[in-house]
C-alpha positions in Angstrom: 5.5 10.3 11.2 2.1 11.1 12.7 -1.0 10.9 10.6 -4.1 13.0 10.9 -7.6 12.6 9.3 -9.3 15.8 8.3 -12.3 17.1 6.4 -12.1 18.8 3.0 -15.2 20.7 1.9 -15.7 21.2 -1.9 -15.0 24.7 -3.1 -12.8 27.5 -2.1 -14.1 28.6 1.4 -17.2 27.2 2.9 -17.6 30.2 5.3 -17.1 28.2 8.5 -14.2 26.6 10.4 -13.6 23.1 9.1 -10.5 22.4 11.3 -10.8 19.1 13.1 -8.2 17.3 15.1 -7.9 13.8 13.6 -4.8 12.3 15.1 -6.6 9.8 17.4 -9.0 8.9 14.5 -6.0 8.1 12.3 -4.4 6.0 15.0 -7.5 4.0 15.6 -8.8 3.9 12.0 -8.7 0.0 11.8 -10.7 -0.3 15.1 -13.2 2.3 14.0 -13.7 0.5 10.6 -14.4 -2.7 12.5 -16.8 -1.0 14.8 -18.6 0.7 11.9 -19.1 -2.6 10.2 -20.4 -4.2 13.4 -23.0 -1.5 13.9 -23.9 -1.5 10.2 -22.7 1.9 8.9 -20.3 2.9 6.2 -16.7 3.0 7.6 -14.9 6.4 7.7 -12.3 5.0 5.3 -14.9 4.9 2.6 -15.2 8.7 2.7 -11.5 9.2 1.8 -10.5 10.7 -1.4 -7.1 12.1 -2.5 -6.8 15.1 -4.7 -3.8 16.1 -6.8 -2.5 18.6 -4.2 -2.5 16.0 -1.4 -0.8 13.4 -3.6 1.8 15.9 -4.7 2.7 16.7 -1.1 3.0 13.0 -0.3 5.3 12.5 -3.3 7.4 15.5 -2.3 7.7 14.0 1.2 8.9 10.7 -0.2 5.7 8.8 0.6 4.5 8.1 -3.0 5.4 7.4 -6.6 5.3 10.4 -8.9 4.0 8.2 -11.8 0.8 7.6 -9.8 -0.1 11.3 -10.0 -1.0 10.7 -13.7 -3.3 7.8 -12.9 -5.1 9.6 -10.0 -8.9 9.5 -10.4 -10.8 12.7 -9.8 -11.7 13.3 -6.1 -14.9 11.8 -4.8 -17.3 14.0 -2.9 -20.0 12.9 -0.5 -23.1 14.5 1.0 -22.7 15.8 4.5 -25.7 13.8 5.6 -24.0 10.5 4.6 -20.9 11.3 6.8 -23.2 12.3 9.7 -24.8 8.8 9.7 -21.4 7.2 10.3 -20.0 9.7 12.7 -23.2 9.8 14.8 -23.4 6.0 14.9 -19.8 5.8 16.1 -20.4 8.5 18.7 -23.4 6.6 20.0 -21.5 3.3 20.1 -18.5 4.9 22.0 -20.1 7.4 24.3 -20.8 4.9 27.0 -17.7 2.7 26.5 -14.9 4.7 24.9 -12.4 2.4 26.6 -13.2 -0.1 23.9 -10.5 1.8 21.9 -8.1 1.7 24.8 -6.7 4.7 26.7 -7.3 7.1 23.8 -11.0 6.2 23.4 -12.0 9.5 25.0 -9.8 11.4 22.5 -11.4 9.5 19.6 -14.8 10.4 20.9 -13.9 14.1 21.1 -12.5 14.1 17.6 -15.7 12.4 16.3 -17.7 15.1 17.9 -15.5 17.8 16.1 -16.2 16.0 12.9 -19.9 15.9 13.6 -20.0 19.7 14.0 -18.3 20.3 10.6 -20.4 17.6 8.8 -23.6 19.1 10.3 -22.7 22.5 8.9 -21.8 20.9 5.6 -25.1 19.1 5.4 -27.1 22.2 6.4 -25.5 24.2 3.5 -25.9 21.3 1.0 -22.2 21.1 0.5 -20.1 18.1 -0.4 -17.0 16.8 1.4 -14.5 14.0 1.7 -11.9 12.9 4.2 -8.2 13.3 3.6 -5.1 12.4 5.6 -1.9 14.4 6.3 1.4 13.1 7.5 3.6 15.2 9.7 
């Protein structure tokens, strides 16, 4: 089962494309968390939040316990600017040495740049967001 990290913008339709490819980010999440801590920014994992729809899908797919749905806290939302700080710092750290993450370092860097575009638009519009994960 492959995981993918993606951005959820609060509300129905933000009016811009929020699609990002997050498969390489999901694969290297542990290494990215360590890198974020080394460079002094909030790790991407701290921007994750699960909503009832996502958790329902996970339970339906056999990856969760239905009783947990009743205990799920409300989703957390973050300012676009806060995500940009982390994503831009990771881009800066990786752009000269993407091989730090192995053979897929260039893919991780590309995905971070996709996330940067969406988070910039989110920040410009004063919207809130969080990261989510899908399993396919």
